[in-house]
C-alpha positions as CSV (number, residue, x, y, z in Angstrom):
1,M,0.0,0.0,0.0
2,T,1.5,3.3,-1.1
3,R,-1.1,5.4,0.7
4,P,0.8,7.8,3.0
5,F,0.4,7.4,6.7
6,A,-0.4,10.7,8.5
7,I,0.3,11.5,12.2
8,A,-1.5,14.2,14.1
9,V,-0.2,15.3,17.5
10,A,-2.5,16.2,20.3
11,P,0.0,17.7,22.8
12,N,-2.2,18.8,25.7
13,G,-5.9,18.1,25.6
14,A,-8.5,19.6,27.9
15,R,-7.8,18.0,31.2
16,R,-4.2,17.2,31.9
17,G,-1.7,19.6,33.5
18,K,1.9,19.9,34.6
19,A,1.3,17.5,37.5
20,D,0.6,14.8,34.9
21,H,3.8,15.7,32.9
22,P,6.1,18.7,33.3
23,R,6.5,19.0,29.5
24,L,2.8,19.1,28.8
25,P,2.4,22.4,26.9
26,L,-0.1,24.9,28.3
27,T,1.2,28.4,27.3
28,L,1.3,29.7,23.8
29,P,5.2,29.6,23.6
30,E,5.1,26.0,24.9
31,L,2.5,25.1,22.3
32,V,4.6,26.6,19.5
33,E,7.7,24.8,20.7
34,A,5.9,21.5,21.0
35,A,4.3,21.8,17.6
36,A,7.6,22.6,15.9
37,A,9.3,19.6,17.5
38,A,6.4,17.3,16.6
39,E,6.5,18.4,13.0
40,A,10.2,17.7,12.8
41,A,9.5,14.3,14.2
42,G,6.9,13.5,11.5
43,A,3.6,15.0,12.5
44,A,1.5,16.4,9.7
45,M,-1.2,17.9,11.9
46,L,-1.6,19.7,15.2
47,H,-4.8,19.1,17.3
48,L,-5.0,22.3,19.3
49,H,-6.5,23.1,22.7
50,V,-6.0,26.5,24.3
51,R,-6.1,27.2,28.0
52,D,-7.1,30.3,30.0
53,D,-4.7,32.1,32.4
54,Q,-5.4,29.5,35.1
55,G,-4.6,26.6,32.8
56,A,-8.3,25.5,32.2
57,H,-9.7,24.4,28.9
58,V,-11.5,27.2,27.2
59,L,-13.3,27.7,23.8
60,D,-12.2,31.3,23.3
61,A,-12.1,32.7,19.8
62,G,-9.5,35.4,20.6
63,R,-7.1,32.9,22.2
64,Y,-7.5,30.5,19.2
65,R,-6.8,33.3,16.7
66,A,-3.7,34.3,18.6
67,A,-2.5,30.7,18.8
68,L,-3.1,30.0,15.1
69,S,-1.3,33.2,14.1
70,A,1.7,32.3,16.2
71,L,1.8,28.7,15.0
72,R,1.4,29.6,11.4
73,A,4.3,32.1,11.7
74,E,6.5,29.4,13.1
75,L,5.3,26.5,10.9
76,G,4.2,28.0,7.6
77,D,2.1,25.4,5.8
78,R,4.1,22.4,7.1
79,M,1.2,21.4,9.5
80,I,-2.5,21.4,9.3
81,L,-3.7,23.3,12.4
82,Q,-6.9,21.8,13.8
83,I,-8.8,23.5,16.7
84,T,-11.0,21.5,19.0
85,T,-14.6,22.3,20.0
86,E,-14.5,19.8,22.9
87,A,-17.3,20.7,25.4
88,V,-15.8,19.2,28.6
89,G,-19.3,19.5,30.1
90,R,-19.1,23.3,29.9
91,Y,-20.1,24.3,26.4
92,S,-23.3,23.8,24.5
93,A,-23.6,22.9,20.8
94,A,-24.6,26.5,20.1
95,E,-21.4,27.8,21.7
96,Q,-19.3,25.3,19.8
97,I,-20.9,26.4,16.5
98,A,-20.4,30.1,17.4
99,L,-16.7,29.4,18.0
100,V,-16.2,27.8,14.6
101,E,-18.0,30.7,13.0
102,A,-15.9,33.3,14.9
103,V,-12.5,31.6,14.2
104,R,-13.2,30.0,10.7
105,P,-10.3,27.6,11.2
106,D,-8.5,25.7,8.5
107,S,-9.5,22.5,10.4
108,V,-11.7,21.6,13.3
109,S,-12.7,18.5,15.2
110,L,-16.3,18.1,16.4
111,A,-17.7,15.3,18.6
112,L,-20.8,13.9,17.0
113,R,-22.7,13.5,20.3
114,E,-21.8,17.1,21.3
115,I,-22.6,18.9,18.1
116,F,-25.7,16.7,17.4
117,P,-26.9,16.0,20.9
118,E,-29.6,13.4,21.2
119,G,-33.0,15.1,21.1
120,G,-31.4,18.4,20.4
121,D,-31.6,20.9,17.5
122,T,-30.4,19.5,14.2
123,A,-30.9,22.5,11.9
124,A,-28.1,24.6,13.3
125,P,-25.4,21.9,13.2
126,A,-26.5,20.8,9.8
127,A,-26.2,24.4,8.5
128,L,-22.7,24.6,10.1
129,F,-21.6,21.5,8.1
130,R,-23.0,23.0,4.9
131,R,-21.0,26.2,5.5
132,M,-17.9,24.3,6.3
133,E,-18.3,22.4,3.0
134,D,-18.6,25.7,1.2
135,R,-15.4,27.0,2.9
136,D,-13.5,23.8,2.4
137,T,-12.9,23.5,6.1
138,L,-11.1,20.2,7.0
139,Y,-13.6,19.1,9.6
140,Q,-13.2,15.8,11.5
141,I,-16.0,14.0,13.4
142,I,-15.1,12.4,16.7
143,L,-16.8,9.0,17.4
144,Y,-16.7,7.5,20.8
145,D,-18.2,4.1,19.9
146,T,-19.8,2.1,17.1
147,A,-23.2,3.5,17.9
148,D,-21.8,7.0,17.0
149,L,-20.8,5.6,13.6
150,V,-24.3,4.2,13.0
151,R,-25.9,7.5,14.1
152,M,-23.5,9.5,11.9
153,E,-24.4,7.6,8.8
154,A,-28.1,7.9,9.7
155,L,-27.6,11.7,9.8
156,Q,-26.0,11.4,6.4
157,D,-29.0,9.5,5.1
158,R,-31.3,12.2,6.4
159,G,-29.2,14.9,4.6
160,L,-28.1,16.5,7.9
161,L,-24.4,15.6,7.3
162,P,-22.7,15.7,3.9
163,E,-22.9,12.6,1.7
164,G,-20.0,10.4,0.9
165,P,-17.1,9.4,3.1
166,L,-16.2,11.7,6.0
167,A,-13.1,12.3,8.0
168,I,-13.6,10.5,11.4
169,L,-11.7,10.0,14.6
170,P,-12.8,6.7,16.3
171,V,-11.7,6.9,20.0
172,M,-10.7,3.9,22.0
173,G,-10.5,4.0,25.8
174,R,-11.5,6.9,28.1
175,Y,-10.1,9.6,30.4
176,S,-11.4,7.6,33.3
177,G,-8.2,5.5,33.1
178,T,-9.6,2.7,31.0
179,G,-7.0,2.2,28.2
180,A,-7.9,1.2,24.7
181,G,-8.9,-2.4,24.1
182,A,-8.5,-4.8,21.2
183,A,-12.3,-5.5,21.2
184,E,-13.0,-1.8,20.6
185,F,-10.8,-1.7,17.5
186,A,-12.3,-5.0,16.2
187,A,-15.8,-3.5,16.7
188,Y,-15.0,-0.4,14.8
189,L,-13.6,-2.4,11.9
190,A,-16.7,-4.7,11.9
191,A,-19.0,-1.6,11.9
192,G,-17.3,-0.2,8.9
193,I,-14.9,2.7,9.8
194,T,-13.0,1.9,6.6
195,R,-15.9,3.3,4.6
196,H,-14.6,6.7,5.8
197,A,-11.2,8.3,6.1
198,F,-10.3,7.4,9.6
199,M,-7.6,8.5,12.1
200,L,-7.4,6.5,15.3
201,C,-7.2,7.8,18.8
202,A,-6.3,5.4,21.7
203,F,-6.0,6.1,25.4
204,G,-3.2,4.6,27.4
205,P,0.2,2.9,26.9
206,G,-1.0,0.6,24.2
207,E,-1.4,3.6,21.9
208,A,1.5,2.8,19.5
209,G,0.2,-0.8,18.9
210,F,-3.2,0.5,17.9
211,M,-1.7,3.0,15.6
212,A,0.2,0.2,13.9
213,R,-3.0,-1.8,13.5
214,G,-4.8,1.2,12.1
215,A,-1.9,1.8,9.7
216,A,-2.3,-1.8,8.4
217,H,-6.0,-1.1,7.6
218,G,-5.2,2.2,5.7
219,G,-5.9,4.6,8.6
220,H,-4.0,7.4,10.2
221,A,-2.9,8.2,13.7
222,R,-3.5,10.9,16.4
223,V,-1.1,10.6,19.3
224,G,0.3,12.7,22.1
225,F,-0.1,13.7,25.7
226,E,-3.8,14.4,25.5
227,N,-4.4,10.6,25.5
228,N,-1.1,8.9,26.4
229,L,2.2,9.7,28.2
230,W,4.1,6.6,27.5
231,L,6.4,5.2,24.8
232,P,6.0,1.7,23.3
233,D,8.6,0.3,25.7
234,G,6.5,1.4,28.7
235,S,8.8,4.3,29.7
236,L,7.5,7.8,30.3
237,A,7.9,9.8,27.1
238,P,10.1,12.9,27.5
239,D,7.9,15.0,25.3
240,N,5.2,14.8,22.6
241,A,7.8,14.7,19.8
242,A,9.2,11.4,21.2
243,I,5.7,9.8,20.9
244,V,5.4,11.1,17.3
245,A,8.8,9.7,16.4
246,A,7.8,6.3,17.9
247,T,4.5,6.4,15.9
248,A,6.4,7.2,12.7
249,R,8.0,3.7,13.1
250,Q,4.5,2.1,13.1
251,T,3.6,2.8,9.4
252,A,3.1,-0.8,8.2
253,G,5.4,0.0,5.3
254,R,3.6,3.1,4.2
255,P,5.4,6.4,3.5
256,L,5.0,9.1,6.1
257,A,2.5,11.8,5.1
258,R,3.2,15.5,5.2
259,A,0.5,18.1,5.5
260,G,-0.1,18.3,1.8
261,D,-0.6,14.5,1.6
262,L,-3.1,14.6,4.5
263,R,-5.1,17.4,2.8
264,R,-5.4,15.2,-0.4
265,L,-6.5,12.2,1.7
266,W,-8.8,14.0,4.1
267,R,-12.0,12.4,2.9
268,V,-10.6,9.5,0.9
269,P,-11.4,6.1,2.5
270,P,-8.7,3.4,2.6
271,G,-10.2,1.3,-0.2
272,V,-10.4,3.9,-2.9
273,I,-7.9,3.3,-5.7
274,A,-6.3,6.2,-7.4
275,A,-5.9,6.6,-11.2
276,D,-2.2,5.8,-10.9
277,G,-3.0,2.5,-9.2
278,S,-1.9,3.6,-5.7
279,C,-4.2,3.5,-2.8
280,G,-6.0,6.7,-2.2
281,T,-3.3,9.2,-3.1
282,E,-4.8,11.1,-6.1
283,T,-8.4,9.9,-6.4
284,T,-11.0,12.0,-8.1
285,T,-13.8,10.1,-6.4
286,V,-14.1,11.7,-3.0
287,R,-17.9,11.8,-2.5
288,I,-18.6,8.0,-2.3
289,T,-21.5,6.5,-0.6
290,K,-21.3,3.7,2.0
291,N,-22.4,1.4,-0.8
292,V,-18.8,1.4,-2.0
293,Q,-18.3,-1.5,0.5
294,Q,-20.6,-3.6,-1.8
295,G,-18.6,-2.5,-4.9
296,E,-21.0,0.3,-6.0
297,M,-19.9,3.9,-6.6
298,T,-22.3,6.8,-6.7
């Protein structure tokens, strides 16, 4: 498989602090330093959380704009810069939508169950996705279990999410301390994550092994201190760049992707064959329905 393997780094997340790891970046200078080191180690994307002056997770448009400006000045176009809309129990779907509209980022992650809460408004988030399509925003939908995948595809069928394959982040394990399990990955595969362009996220010290399994199935990897602090040998990682470097050795023989590669592959599922015979590198068929699994293209 010649399809490039992309690594995203999630260097801090919403919950951890210096007590968890002294090199966990919280301030803007620390984030810029961590991003540059991760890019040099092989990361094609940064998954960005900003903190307030007390170090707490915050969805603040001004802080995001300042962070994106500083990161772009340091990195140029060598990394995709993705902001998070994670609610952490504090923010509503309406506030998450308002953040995306205020920042208009190049890329953004949105948890399906937060942006489309059960029993909640569907018109506003559906309109957001239409606007992001028009702006060519690289959005990624976070899924916490296979039920989220089923629901996401049901929303597609209803026209509330864009058709065709989507960029998804299946999550394994939880912040509660439960590490990712093999049964979770098997369940995601059985449910059909390969119908979409998937990037795995795995909590705990087994992270690298799951990234290798994902790579073997045509997926990509999101790693870093947000979800895991350890290297594959069980030792504490000195920094995020060390985790990225370890992940870069788990490519299943695939070349390492850079930011431009990931942009081309953003919505291309693993099974799509390009005109040049390679796997998903230059396909012109990006909007493909889930019937592709049965050999049909629409």
